[in-house]
C-alpha positions, 0 to 999 in steps of 0.5 A: 113473213115479209123481209126487206133483204131476204126471201125464204122458201121451204123445199121439202126439208130444205130451207132456201134463204135468198138475198133479194136486193140484187139491184142494190148489189145485196148490200148489208143494210141495217135491216140485214143484220137483224133479219139474218139471225132472226130467220136462221135462228127461227129455222134452227129452233123450229127444227123442221128443216134439215139443211139451209141453203143461202143464195142470192140474186142479181149480178153479185152475191153481195157487195158487203156492208152498206154505208148506211150502217156507218152513217146512221149512228148504228156504228156507235150503238145509237149513242150520241156523239157527245157521250162520254168517250168510255161509254161511247166506246163500250157501246161500239164494242157491243155493236160489233159483238151484235154484228158478229152474232148475225153471222155466228148464228149460221155456225150455231144453227142445228143444221148445215148451212150451204152457201151458193155464191155468184159474182162478187162476194165482198167484205161482209160477204166473206165474213158470212160465207166463212161461217157456213158449213160449205161453200159453192161458187159460179165460175165468175165468182170472186172473193175480196176482203174489202175492209183493208181497201177502205182503211179498216180491219175486218171485224165480224168473222173473216180473220177468225174463221177463214184461217181455219178453212184455207192456208194462213198465208192465203188469208194474210195475202187477201187481208193485207192486199185486198185483192180479188180471189177468183173461183178457180183459186178459191176451189184450189185452196179449199174455200169452195167445194165446187165451181159451177159454170153458172148460177142455175147449175150451181143452185141445182147442184147445191139443192141436190146436196142439201136434199141428200143431207136432209135424208140423213138423221137430223140428230146425227147431222147436228152432232156431226156439225157440233163435233166438227166445229168444236174440234176446229177450236179445241185439242184432239183430247178435248174433242174426243172427250166432248164427243164421248159426252155427247154420245152418252146423251144423244146417241140412241138406237132409234135412228140407227134401227130405222136406217137398217130397216130402210136398207132391208126394205129398200126404201128411204129412211124416215127420221123424226124432225128435231124437237123445237128449241124451248125458248120459254119456261 
């Protein structure tokens, strides 16, 4: 299927999702906000891919929100300007929640999402990568909470997720000043896992990591992602209770026995894909 903002490629068990509007700095047009959750949810629901790599094209990863989102009525939920104020504001809230879900889908996907960032990752780009499992960058990459520089509060995930990834003081400095944080500093504070000299080596390295993850049990990987995300937002006691409940239903000996057999036979294990998500009765 052809998309306006993305190219999708399957490399073995790795789904490679690439922003393709490099000449336009991969700004997040209205189409972006519907295409991203549609693609990611479809990949997750199908269950054939074991990992997702999110990368980009052109000089910059993304320049963030396209101004068209603010000028074509989308920001008001499509309601006319003469609508009653309470109803208008209620629609605006629903629009904000829909935009948030466009990135939450990355967190909710049943497989890990690895972001590969080159050049600028600005505004909504930081919201997006904050919802990914891991982040990697080129040496020339930089990150900027741009919203403060245009007189608004970031509202689609950065201020909620970034403090769980890097020290709170670092987030506050970026959010209050709108300064750019370079790749080296991002690596230092833990925003990115690794910095590569250029985009070619970064993509090769990230795809290698994604392929390694894809060789593991997809059910165990899904469980690991679910537990880490849950633990981030809950107490240790609640998280231990949740994993005990999860294991009661999800932990079966099949994949473990296959791991043991593959090791004995000196071969790669062969795990079944996740089952498709049933969306219809």
